[in-house]
N, CA and C atoms as a LAMMPS dump frame, in Angstrom:
ITEM: TIMESTEP
0
ITEM: NUMBER OF ATOMS
618
ITEM: BOX BOUNDS ff ff ff
-5.0000000000000000e+02 5.0000000000000000e+02
-5.0000000000000000e+02 5.0000000000000000e+02
-5.0000000000000000e+02 5.0000000000000000e+02
ITEM: ATOMS id mol type element x y z
1 1 1 N 0.852 -1.24 -0.011
2 1 2 C 0.018 -0.023 0.055
3 1 3 C 0.925 1.214 0.038
4 2 1 N 1.067 1.895 -1.153
5 2 2 C 1.942 2.965 -1.313
6 2 3 C 1.263 4.284 -1.741
7 3 1 N 0.024 4.423 -1.454
8 3 2 C -0.725 5.634 -1.919
9 3 3 C -0.225 6.858 -1.324
10 4 1 N 0.322 6.723 -0.134
11 4 2 C 0.805 7.874 0.617
12 4 3 C 2.299 8.132 0.373
13 5 1 N 2.948 7.415 -0.56
14 5 2 C 4.338 7.623 -0.794
15 5 3 C 4.64 9.012 -1.488
16 6 1 N 5.596 9.796 -0.817
17 6 2 C 5.993 10.983 -1.378
18 6 3 C 7.523 11.093 -1.395
19 7 1 N 8.171 10.662 -0.285
20 7 2 C 9.56 10.878 -0.099
21 7 3 C 10.323 9.51 -0.181
22 8 1 N 9.945 8.608 0.589
23 8 2 C 10.762 7.336 0.651
24 8 3 C 9.86 6.123 1.079
25 9 1 N 9.792 5.121 0.195
26 9 2 C 8.889 3.997 0.472
27 9 3 C 9.373 3.153 1.633
28 10 1 N 10.613 3.319 2.203
29 10 2 C 11.017 2.609 3.364
30 10 3 C 10.24 3.04 4.619
31 11 1 N 9.667 4.16 4.546
32 11 2 C 8.883 4.732 5.716
33 11 3 C 7.401 4.706 5.5
34 12 1 N 6.92 3.927 4.517
35 12 2 C 5.523 3.741 4.372
36 12 3 C 5.144 2.326 5
37 13 1 N 4.449 2.4 6.022
38 13 2 C 4.222 1.194 6.933
39 13 3 C 2.831 0.635 6.624
40 14 1 N 2.749 -0.71 6.703
41 14 2 C 1.471 -1.42 6.479
42 14 3 C 0.568 -1.319 7.653
43 15 1 N 1.104 -1.049 8.817
44 15 2 C 0.284 -0.902 10.036
45 15 3 C 0.432 0.467 10.643
46 16 1 N -0.478 0.869 11.465
47 16 2 C -0.349 2.179 12.062
48 16 3 C 0.95 2.226 12.891
49 17 1 N 1.63 3.359 12.784
50 17 2 C 2.908 3.459 13.381
51 17 3 C 2.96 4.761 14.324
52 18 1 N 3.544 4.596 15.49
53 18 2 C 3.668 5.697 16.4
54 18 3 C 5.135 6.005 16.632
55 19 1 N 5.556 7.23 16.308
56 19 2 C 6.903 7.692 16.436
57 19 3 C 6.961 8.692 17.567
58 20 1 N 8.035 8.655 18.357
59 20 2 C 8.253 9.658 19.39
60 20 3 C 9.25 10.661 18.886
61 21 1 N 8.852 11.941 18.868
62 21 2 C 9.669 13.019 18.386
63 21 3 C 10.226 13.881 19.522
64 22 1 N 11.551 14.02 19.61
65 22 2 C 12.149 14.762 20.77
66 22 3 C 12.888 15.94 20.169
67 23 1 N 12.675 17.117 20.738
68 23 2 C 13.574 18.256 20.377
69 23 3 C 14.88 18.006 21.08
70 24 1 N 15.964 18.276 20.33
71 24 2 C 17.252 17.918 20.904
72 24 3 C 17.904 19.07 21.741
73 25 1 N 17.275 20.194 21.752
74 25 2 C 17.681 21.29 22.656
75 25 3 C 16.55 22.092 23.065
76 26 1 N 16.551 22.601 24.316
77 26 2 C 15.446 23.487 24.83
78 26 3 C 15.848 24.903 24.794
79 27 1 N 17.006 25.274 24.259
80 27 2 C 17.43 26.635 24.395
81 27 3 C 16.837 27.522 23.303
82 28 1 N 16.557 26.977 22.156
83 28 2 C 16.047 27.796 21.105
84 28 3 C 14.835 27.151 20.462
85 29 1 N 14.09 27.976 19.776
86 29 2 C 12.771 27.386 19.227
87 29 3 C 12.982 26.281 18.29
88 30 1 N 14.014 26.307 17.42
89 30 2 C 14.09 25.379 16.307
90 30 3 C 15.566 24.841 16.285
91 31 1 N 15.861 23.924 17.147
92 31 2 C 17.258 23.447 17.175
93 31 3 C 17.387 22.161 16.348
94 32 1 N 16.739 21.159 16.614
95 32 2 C 16.785 19.847 15.986
96 32 3 C 15.873 18.878 16.599
97 33 1 N 15.934 17.649 15.97
98 33 2 C 15.006 16.607 16.489
99 33 3 C 15.703 15.249 16.358
100 34 1 N 15.282 14.405 17.226
101 34 2 C 15.539 13.017 17.001
102 34 3 C 14.225 12.264 17.118
103 35 1 N 13.969 11.18 16.263
104 35 2 C 12.782 10.534 16.137
105 35 3 C 12.919 9.036 16.329
106 36 1 N 12.116 8.413 17.254
107 36 2 C 12.352 7.073 17.566
108 36 3 C 11.035 6.257 17.336
109 37 1 N 11.154 4.982 17.023
110 37 2 C 9.991 4.165 16.983
111 37 3 C 9.649 3.628 18.389
112 38 1 N 8.572 2.786 18.456
113 38 2 C 8.086 2.36 19.781
114 38 3 C 9.116 1.394 20.473
115 39 1 N 10.105 0.911 19.803
116 39 2 C 11.124 0.046 20.396
117 39 3 C 12.395 0.861 20.793
118 40 1 N 12.289 2.156 20.615
119 40 2 C 13.429 3.019 20.939
120 40 3 C 14.554 3.069 19.969
121 41 1 N 14.261 2.657 18.753
122 41 2 C 15.219 2.656 17.634
123 41 3 C 15.143 4.012 16.931
124 42 1 N 16.331 4.632 16.607
125 42 2 C 16.347 5.82 15.979
126 42 3 C 15.861 5.771 14.576
127 43 1 N 14.937 6.595 14.092
128 43 2 C 14.333 6.591 12.731
129 43 3 C 14.786 7.705 11.966
130 44 1 N 14.689 8.952 12.507
131 44 2 C 15.128 10.203 11.759
132 44 3 C 15.839 11.016 12.722
133 45 1 N 16.673 11.982 12.071
134 45 2 C 17.228 12.963 12.964
135 45 3 C 17.344 14.266 12.111
136 46 1 N 17.335 15.391 12.841
137 46 2 C 17.57 16.675 12.27
138 46 3 C 18.597 17.355 13.197
139 47 1 N 19.82 17.595 12.665
140 47 2 C 20.838 18.268 13.444
141 47 3 C 20.503 19.723 13.736
142 48 1 N 21.07 20.271 14.828
143 48 2 C 20.846 21.657 15.155
144 48 3 C 21.187 22.537 13.972
145 49 1 N 20.279 23.467 13.682
146 49 2 C 20.666 24.473 12.662
147 49 3 C 20.725 25.859 13.126
148 50 1 N 21.441 25.989 14.276
149 50 2 C 21.827 27.369 14.678
150 50 3 C 20.961 28.032 15.645
151 51 1 N 21.552 29.018 16.37
152 51 2 C 20.771 29.726 17.426
153 51 3 C 19.679 30.693 16.88
154 52 1 N 19.847 31.074 15.583
155 52 2 C 18.88 31.952 15.005
156 52 3 C 18.316 31.278 13.717
157 53 1 N 17.275 30.434 13.878
158 53 2 C 16.832 29.603 12.709
159 53 3 C 16.213 30.451 11.64
160 54 1 N 15.846 31.756 11.952
161 54 2 C 15.172 32.56 10.972
162 54 3 C 16.209 32.952 9.867
163 55 1 N 17.517 32.772 10.201
164 55 2 C 18.474 33.127 9.126
165 55 3 C 18.805 31.814 8.339
166 56 1 N 18.244 30.759 8.725
167 56 2 C 18.507 29.502 8.028
168 56 3 C 17.305 29.058 7.267
169 57 1 N 17.336 29.069 5.997
170 57 2 C 16.192 28.898 5.083
171 57 3 C 15.962 27.438 4.828
172 58 1 N 16.959 26.562 5.11
173 58 2 C 16.863 25.128 4.729
174 58 3 C 17.045 24.263 5.977
175 59 1 N 16.28 23.199 6.043
176 59 2 C 16.379 22.25 7.076
177 59 3 C 16.396 20.811 6.38
178 60 1 N 17.417 19.959 6.831
179 60 2 C 17.512 18.688 6.277
180 60 3 C 17.145 17.577 7.129
181 61 1 N 16.251 16.701 6.622
182 61 2 C 15.84 15.475 7.391
183 61 3 C 16.715 14.297 6.956
184 62 1 N 17.242 13.627 7.958
185 62 2 C 18.141 12.492 7.649
186 62 3 C 17.603 11.207 8.347
187 63 1 N 18.089 10.095 7.792
188 63 2 C 17.716 8.861 8.418
189 63 3 C 18.67 8.554 9.6
190 64 1 N 18.55 7.426 10.209
191 64 2 C 19.371 7.136 11.379
192 64 3 C 20.863 7.082 11.038
193 65 1 N 21.231 6.858 9.803
194 65 2 C 22.666 6.779 9.398
195 65 3 C 23.178 8.027 8.818
196 66 1 N 22.433 9.104 8.863
197 66 2 C 22.831 10.392 8.328
198 66 3 C 22.643 10.599 6.831
199 67 1 N 21.923 9.728 6.184
200 67 2 C 21.602 9.858 4.783
201 67 3 C 20.503 10.957 4.637
202 68 1 N 20.764 11.889 3.774
203 68 2 C 19.743 13.019 3.563
204 68 3 C 18.509 12.426 2.876
205 69 1 N 17.336 12.549 3.406
206 69 2 C 16.089 12.131 2.82
207 69 3 C 15.294 13.219 2.137
208 70 1 N 15.37 14.389 2.738
209 70 2 C 14.464 15.441 2.386
210 70 3 C 15.097 16.785 2.83
211 71 1 N 15.033 17.87 1.976
212 71 2 C 15.35 19.17 2.296
213 71 3 C 14.146 20.024 2.318
214 72 1 N 13.836 20.74 3.378
215 72 2 C 12.693 21.583 3.539
216 72 3 C 13.252 23.066 3.405
217 73 1 N 12.716 23.868 2.472
218 73 2 C 13.259 25.159 2.272
219 73 3 C 12.124 26.204 2.186
220 74 1 N 12.399 27.368 2.922
221 74 2 C 11.317 28.435 2.825
222 74 3 C 11.505 29.064 1.476
223 75 1 N 10.375 29.31 0.798
224 75 2 C 10.424 29.989 -0.495
225 75 3 C 10.396 31.438 -0.271
226 76 1 N 11.378 32.176 -0.933
227 76 2 C 11.474 33.632 -0.791
228 76 3 C 11.393 34.247 -2.194
229 77 1 N 10.697 35.347 -2.357
230 77 2 C 9.784 35.896 -1.432
231 77 3 C 8.487 35.112 -1.266
232 78 1 N 7.849 35.169 -0.132
233 78 2 C 6.596 34.407 0.077
234 78 3 C 5.714 35.19 1.061
235 79 1 N 4.548 35.362 0.566
236 79 2 C 3.485 36.12 1.36
237 79 3 C 2.777 35.347 2.349
238 80 1 N 2.764 33.965 2.056
239 80 2 C 1.924 33.086 2.833
240 80 3 C 2.733 31.955 3.522
241 81 1 N 3.919 32.245 3.951
242 81 2 C 4.747 31.227 4.589
243 81 3 C 4.83 29.924 3.779
244 82 1 N 5.145 30.103 2.487
245 82 2 C 5.269 28.939 1.617
246 82 3 C 6.662 28.272 1.745
247 83 1 N 6.527 26.986 1.95
248 83 2 C 7.743 26.124 2.099
249 83 3 C 7.719 25.052 1.015
250 84 1 N 8.889 24.636 0.584
251 84 2 C 8.982 23.642 -0.44
252 84 3 C 9.834 22.404 0.038
253 85 1 N 9.553 21.243 -0.42
254 85 2 C 10.302 20.112 -0.016
255 85 3 C 11.014 19.488 -1.269
256 86 1 N 12.249 19.095 -1.033
257 86 2 C 13.079 18.529 -2.134
258 86 3 C 13.7 17.234 -1.688
259 87 1 N 13.653 16.295 -2.64
260 87 2 C 14.195 14.944 -2.345
261 87 3 C 15.741 15.056 -2.029
262 88 1 N 16.167 14.375 -0.991
263 88 2 C 17.607 14.346 -0.732
264 88 3 C 18.172 15.744 -0.259
265 89 1 N 19.436 15.948 -0.573
266 89 2 C 20.022 17.247 -0.284
267 89 3 C 19.868 18.131 -1.521
268 90 1 N 19.164 19.226 -1.318
269 90 2 C 18.731 20.004 -2.423
270 90 3 C 19.984 20.565 -3.215
271 91 1 N 19.803 20.614 -4.586
272 91 2 C 20.783 21.229 -5.395
273 91 3 C 20.218 22.329 -6.213
274 92 1 N 21.016 23.232 -6.716
275 92 2 C 20.541 24.355 -7.438
276 92 3 C 19.816 23.988 -8.669
277 93 1 N 18.585 24.522 -8.857
278 93 2 C 17.791 24.169 -10.006
279 93 3 C 16.899 22.956 -9.791
280 94 1 N 16.979 22.289 -8.732
281 94 2 C 16.187 21.099 -8.453
282 94 3 C 14.75 21.514 -8.258
283 95 1 N 13.793 20.724 -8.788
284 95 2 C 12.391 20.943 -8.612
285 95 3 C 11.816 20.39 -7.318
286 96 1 N 10.977 21.06 -6.62
287 96 2 C 10.387 20.564 -5.428
288 96 3 C 9.452 19.458 -5.609
289 97 1 N 9.257 18.593 -4.645
290 97 2 C 8.255 17.512 -4.758
291 97 3 C 6.951 17.865 -4.081
292 98 1 N 7.01 18.871 -3.168
293 98 2 C 5.788 19.337 -2.542
294 98 3 C 5.967 20.732 -2.049
295 99 1 N 4.783 21.402 -1.744
296 99 2 C 4.902 22.7 -1.149
297 99 3 C 3.888 22.801 -0.077
298 100 1 N 4.161 23.71 0.951
299 100 2 C 3.243 23.903 2.026
300 100 3 C 2.988 25.392 2.142
301 101 1 N 1.707 25.79 2.318
302 101 2 C 1.421 27.202 2.493
303 101 3 C 0.295 27.408 3.481
304 102 1 N 0.15 28.538 4.067
305 102 2 C -1.023 28.838 5.011
306 102 3 C -2.223 28.72 4.134
307 103 1 N -3.32 28.106 4.68
308 103 2 C -4.602 28.029 4.016
309 103 3 C -5.552 29.059 4.567
310 104 1 N -6.794 29.01 3.998
311 104 2 C -7.731 30.013 4.45
312 104 3 C -8.471 29.403 5.686
313 105 1 N -8.042 28.266 6.16
314 105 2 C -8.709 27.737 7.318
315 105 3 C -8.336 28.552 8.525
316 106 1 N -9.408 28.901 9.331
317 106 2 C -9.15 29.671 10.452
318 106 3 C -8.412 28.862 11.53
319 107 1 N -7.357 29.403 12.107
320 107 2 C -6.543 28.602 13.039
321 107 3 C -5.065 28.755 12.78
322 108 1 N -4.287 28.633 13.787
323 108 2 C -2.901 28.935 13.726
324 108 3 C -2.184 27.809 12.939
325 109 1 N -2.788 26.733 12.705
326 109 2 C -2.09 25.596 12.076
327 109 3 C -2.741 25.219 10.75
328 110 1 N -3.559 26.109 10.206
329 110 2 C -4.158 25.789 8.914
330 110 3 C -3.201 25.92 7.74
331 111 1 N -2.872 24.753 7.208
332 111 2 C -1.852 24.704 6.113
333 111 3 C -2.379 23.806 4.984
334 112 1 N -2.056 24.133 3.758
335 112 2 C -2.413 23.311 2.612
336 112 3 C -1.099 22.756 2.01
337 113 1 N -1.109 21.494 1.732
338 113 2 C -0.004 20.777 1.169
339 113 3 C -0.282 20.278 -0.156
340 114 1 N 0.58 20.594 -1.203
341 114 2 C 0.298 20.146 -2.541
342 114 3 C 1.513 19.317 -2.917
343 115 1 N 1.235 18.109 -3.459
344 115 2 C 2.249 17.163 -3.92
345 115 3 C 2.345 17.279 -5.431
346 116 1 N 3.574 17.597 -5.918
347 116 2 C 3.717 17.869 -7.318
348 116 3 C 3.878 16.57 -8.185
349 117 1 N 4.541 15.579 -7.615
350 117 2 C 4.715 14.256 -8.488
351 117 3 C 3.445 13.483 -8.419
352 118 1 N 2.35 13.965 -7.929
353 118 2 C 1.02 13.273 -7.997
354 118 3 C 0.03 14.28 -8.143
355 119 1 N -0.223 14.781 -9.343
356 119 2 C -1.168 15.886 -9.635
357 119 3 C -2.514 15.73 -9.025
358 120 1 N -2.974 16.768 -8.253
359 120 2 C -4.217 16.689 -7.655
360 120 3 C -4.244 16.184 -6.215
361 121 1 N -3.103 15.661 -5.831
362 121 2 C -2.924 15.173 -4.442
363 121 3 C -2.621 16.286 -3.451
364 122 1 N -3.572 16.547 -2.571
365 122 2 C -3.438 17.611 -1.55
366 122 3 C -3.759 17.119 -0.187
367 123 1 N -3.15 17.775 0.728
368 123 2 C -3.396 17.392 2.152
369 123 3 C -3.642 18.79 2.945
370 124 1 N -4.416 18.64 3.972
371 124 2 C -4.702 19.855 4.863
372 124 3 C -4.171 19.444 6.249
373 125 1 N -3.605 20.505 6.866
374 125 2 C -3.129 20.378 8.259
375 125 3 C -3.955 21.23 9.109
376 126 1 N -4.616 20.733 10.088
377 126 2 C -5.515 21.49 10.94
378 126 3 C -5.067 21.254 12.374
379 127 1 N -5.296 22.302 13.226
380 127 2 C -4.998 22.168 14.609
381 127 3 C -4.066 23.275 15.073
382 128 1 N -3.297 22.961 16.164
383 128 2 C -2.376 23.922 16.789
384 128 3 C -1.128 23.247 17.128
385 129 1 N -0.046 23.504 16.256
386 129 2 C 1.219 22.766 16.55
387 129 3 C 1.847 23.247 17.774
388 130 1 N 1.62 24.581 18.069
389 130 2 C 2.213 25.058 19.378
390 130 3 C 1.782 24.276 20.553
391 131 1 N 0.576 23.747 20.534
392 131 2 C 0.108 22.822 21.552
393 131 3 C 0.265 21.36 21.279
394 132 1 N 1.031 21.105 20.185
395 132 2 C 1.208 19.692 19.7
396 132 3 C -0.046 18.963 19.519
397 133 1 N -0.975 19.538 18.773
398 133 2 C -2.28 19.005 18.508
399 133 3 C -2.627 19.289 17.106
400 134 1 N -2.205 18.477 16.115
401 134 2 C -2.538 18.716 14.69
402 134 3 C -2.951 17.387 14.047
403 135 1 N -3.68 17.532 13.032
404 135 2 C -4.137 16.354 12.189
405 135 3 C -3.848 16.703 10.748
406 136 1 N -3.299 15.705 10.039
407 136 2 C -3.056 15.833 8.637
408 136 3 C -4.159 15.026 7.872
409 137 1 N -4.986 15.666 7.046
410 137 2 C -6.057 15.058 6.353
411 137 3 C -5.706 15.001 4.857
412 138 1 N -6.128 13.929 4.217
413 138 2 C -6.09 13.807 2.776
414 138 3 C -7.291 14.521 2.071
415 139 1 N -7.332 14.531 0.815
416 139 2 C -8.369 15.192 0.07
417 139 3 C -9.804 14.704 0.374
418 140 1 N -9.917 13.459 0.876
419 140 2 C -11.185 12.86 1.308
420 140 3 C -11.5 13.118 2.676
421 141 1 N -10.741 14.02 3.392
422 141 2 C -10.864 14.393 4.753
423 141 3 C -10.697 13.298 5.673
424 142 1 N -9.851 12.253 5.285
425 142 2 C -9.526 11.176 6.097
426 142 3 C -8.224 11.529 6.844
427 143 1 N -8.156 11.255 8.101
428 143 2 C -6.88 11.516 8.844
429 143 3 C -5.785 10.534 8.424
430 144 1 N -4.574 11.062 7.987
431 144 2 C -3.507 10.117 7.606
432 144 3 C -2.362 10.257 8.691
433 145 1 N -2.356 11.26 9.498
434 145 2 C -1.26 11.378 10.531
435 145 3 C -1.813 12.401 11.544
436 146 1 N -1.272 12.209 12.753
437 146 2 C -1.647 13.096 13.874
438 146 3 C -0.37 13.452 14.7
439 147 1 N -0.343 14.655 15.166
440 147 2 C 0.678 15.136 16.07
441 147 3 C 0.004 15.352 17.381
442 148 1 N 0.477 14.755 18.469
443 148 2 C -0.231 14.906 19.797
444 148 3 C 0.754 14.756 20.93
445 149 1 N 0.276 15.259 22.066
446 149 2 C 1.152 15.179 23.259
447 149 3 C 1.392 13.771 23.666
448 150 1 N 2.558 13.552 24.247
449 150 2 C 2.919 12.153 24.611
450 150 3 C 2.63 12.022 26.138
451 151 1 N 2.053 10.873 26.495
452 151 2 C 1.792 10.613 27.895
453 151 3 C 2.707 9.469 28.388
454 152 1 N 3.316 9.721 29.526
455 152 2 C 4.247 8.726 30.113
456 152 3 C 3.348 7.553 30.547
457 153 1 N 3.607 6.333 30.02
458 153 2 C 2.724 5.2 30.295
459 153 3 C 2.717 4.763 31.757
460 154 1 N 3.97 4.922 32.386
461 154 2 C 4.151 4.426 33.795
462 154 3 C 3.439 5.38 34.777
463 155 1 N 3.436 6.673 34.53
464 155 2 C 2.932 7.65 35.501
465 155 3 C 1.676 8.305 34.977
466 156 1 N 1.278 8.156 33.718
467 156 2 C 0.086 8.722 33.174
468 156 3 C 0.243 10.249 33.201
469 157 1 N 1.433 10.827 33.135
470 157 2 C 1.642 12.26 33.148
471 157 3 C 1.854 12.729 31.75
472 158 1 N 1.292 13.795 31.272
473 158 2 C 1.54 14.416 29.95
474 158 3 C 2.941 14.945 29.978
475 159 1 N 3.744 14.57 29.063
476 159 2 C 5.183 15.18 28.993
477 159 3 C 5.13 16.501 28.427
478 160 1 N 6.277 17.214 28.529
479 160 2 C 6.382 18.563 27.961
480 160 3 C 6.288 18.62 26.425
481 161 1 N 6.199 19.841 25.854
482 161 2 C 6.06 19.892 24.49
483 161 3 C 7.266 19.575 23.66
484 162 1 N 8.361 19.455 24.343
485 162 2 C 9.59 19.066 23.68
486 162 3 C 9.65 17.614 23.224
487 163 1 N 8.65 16.871 23.692
488 163 2 C 8.621 15.483 23.264
489 163 3 C 7.097 15.194 22.917
490 164 1 N 6.932 14.687 21.728
491 164 2 C 5.482 14.439 21.298
492 164 3 C 5.421 13.252 20.341
493 165 1 N 4.167 12.832 20.078
494 165 2 C 3.933 11.691 19.195
495 165 3 C 3.534 12.08 17.817
496 166 1 N 4.153 11.379 16.769
497 166 2 C 3.674 11.46 15.388
498 166 3 C 3.109 10.12 15.071
499 167 1 N 1.858 10.06 14.915
500 167 2 C 1.107 8.83 14.63
501 167 3 C 0.771 8.771 13.143
502 168 1 N 1.135 7.718 12.501
503 168 2 C 0.932 7.526 11.059
504 168 3 C -0.093 6.421 10.775
505 169 1 N -0.958 6.762 9.94
506 169 2 C -1.945 5.708 9.47
507 169 3 C -1.287 4.857 8.411
508 170 1 N -1.805 3.597 8.297
509 170 2 C -1.18 2.705 7.358
510 170 3 C -1.043 3.272 6.014
511 171 1 N 0.069 3.162 5.236
512 171 2 C 0.223 3.628 3.911
513 171 3 C 0.653 5.082 3.791
514 172 1 N 0.83 5.797 4.888
515 172 2 C 1.295 7.208 4.724
516 172 3 C 2.811 7.295 5.04
517 173 1 N 3.423 8.119 4.178
518 173 2 C 4.872 8.217 4.23
519 173 3 C 5.397 8.957 5.461
520 174 1 N 6.135 8.22 6.331
521 174 2 C 6.577 8.878 7.583
522 174 3 C 7.666 9.914 7.31
523 175 1 N 8.506 9.724 6.327
524 175 2 C 9.493 10.805 6.05
525 175 3 C 8.792 12.109 5.593
526 176 1 N 7.749 11.895 4.803
527 176 2 C 6.961 13.116 4.317
528 176 3 C 6.246 13.792 5.5
529 177 1 N 5.675 12.93 6.41
530 177 2 C 5.022 13.487 7.644
531 177 3 C 6.006 14.271 8.432
532 178 1 N 7.195 13.776 8.667
533 178 2 C 8.235 14.358 9.458
534 178 3 C 8.702 15.689 8.742
535 179 1 N 8.762 15.666 7.429
536 179 2 C 9.008 16.931 6.718
537 179 3 C 8.004 18.042 7.031
538 180 1 N 6.747 17.61 7.143
539 180 2 C 5.674 18.571 7.451
540 180 3 C 5.814 19.089 8.92
541 181 1 N 6.29 18.223 9.775
542 181 2 C 6.559 18.648 11.16
543 181 3 C 7.645 19.745 11.184
544 182 1 N 8.648 19.541 10.368
545 182 2 C 9.702 20.569 10.324
546 182 3 C 9.187 21.923 9.769
547 183 1 N 8.304 21.889 8.809
548 183 2 C 7.723 23.176 8.335
549 183 3 C 6.839 23.794 9.514
550 184 1 N 6.108 22.972 10.159
551 184 2 C 5.238 23.522 11.247
552 184 3 C 6.053 24.08 12.399
553 185 1 N 7.215 23.4 12.642
554 185 2 C 8.126 23.885 13.653
555 185 3 C 8.734 25.234 13.313
556 186 1 N 8.954 25.405 12.027
557 186 2 C 9.577 26.695 11.57
558 186 3 C 8.517 27.807 11.598
559 187 1 N 7.348 27.545 11.174
560 187 2 C 6.315 28.49 11.032
561 187 3 C 5.817 28.954 12.427
562 188 1 N 5.738 27.983 13.351
563 188 2 C 5.233 28.163 14.705
564 188 3 C 6.356 28.324 15.723
565 189 1 N 7.587 28.555 15.255
566 189 2 C 8.676 28.578 16.17
567 189 3 C 8.553 29.608 17.297
568 190 1 N 7.899 30.792 16.999
569 190 2 C 7.753 31.758 17.983
570 190 3 C 6.748 31.441 18.985
571 191 1 N 5.992 30.355 18.781
572 191 2 C 4.976 29.969 19.827
573 191 3 C 5.517 28.978 20.781
574 192 1 N 6.831 28.536 20.602
575 192 2 C 7.346 27.564 21.439
576 192 3 C 7.549 28.163 22.926
577 193 1 N 7.17 27.3 23.886
578 193 2 C 7.299 27.733 25.26
579 193 3 C 7.997 26.662 26.005
580 194 1 N 9.015 26.981 26.693
581 194 2 C 9.717 26.006 27.434
582 194 3 C 8.807 25.413 28.558
583 195 1 N 8.977 24.146 28.782
584 195 2 C 8.114 23.41 29.828
585 195 3 C 9.009 23.03 30.947
586 196 1 N 8.232 22.466 31.933
587 196 2 C 8.955 21.796 33.07
588 196 3 C 9.814 20.705 32.543
589 197 1 N 10.92 20.508 33.175
590 197 2 C 11.855 19.486 32.715
591 197 3 C 11.051 18.095 32.762
592 198 1 N 11.196 17.356 31.714
593 198 2 C 10.507 16.093 31.639
594 198 3 C 11.572 15.053 31.188
595 199 1 N 11.327 13.858 31.53
596 199 2 C 12.222 12.804 31.042
597 199 3 C 12.106 12.638 29.598
598 200 1 N 13.244 12.686 28.85
599 200 2 C 13.166 12.66 27.409
600 200 3 C 13.701 11.452 26.792
601 201 1 N 13.776 10.32 27.618
602 201 2 C 14.277 9.078 27.043
603 201 3 C 13.118 8.318 26.424
604 202 1 N 13.215 7.926 25.201
605 202 2 C 12.18 7.238 24.506
606 202 3 C 11.7 5.949 25.253
607 203 1 N 10.445 5.767 25.396
608 203 2 C 10.004 4.526 26.065
609 203 3 C 9.623 3.536 25.011
610 204 1 N 9.327 2.29 25.429
611 204 2 C 8.854 1.252 24.549
612 204 3 C 7.363 1.229 24.444
613 205 1 N 6.755 2.23 25.046
614 205 2 C 5.223 2.272 24.971
615 205 3 C 4.861 3.39 23.925
616 206 1 N 3.799 3.044 23.263
617 206 2 C 3.282 4.058 22.231
618 206 3 C 2.627 5.207 23.019
């Protein structure tokens, strides 16, 4: 089932998948991420891209071995926070595979995603990323991925916003979904609020 393939088929899963996303620094709004599966295995990483991310127009998503999967780049000039995604490490003149822009949906997380290598394929992102509560919908308004707060299974305590869940429906590209998380983090970077210190070690629980 590859209908949700955009970036890399290795991250299109046959069953629902829950990934734990951790911010790798609490000092700045947009430092970096590490992403783990439910067994605690590293899936993706995004290295720190500087103390002032607004000067950094590109963010690179890598796999666990450091291979570049996707480059997300802010389009300039852009009136609507338009971002573009490129396969691998972007080169000059390379065409994007998708774009993300603010939509007319009321809400701080209303974004429209257009996939270029599959004409007519669009997604909507609704919710509030600052609160780690977003849903990605396909054109049929079916949920294909969710961003939500993570609850510690042993204490039933909601963890800080620096650690959250990315839940993928079967057949949706996890690398693509993580690319959208990077866009949301950039667009909503100013909304980030440091939380109480929380244990940030990935657990084996979803």
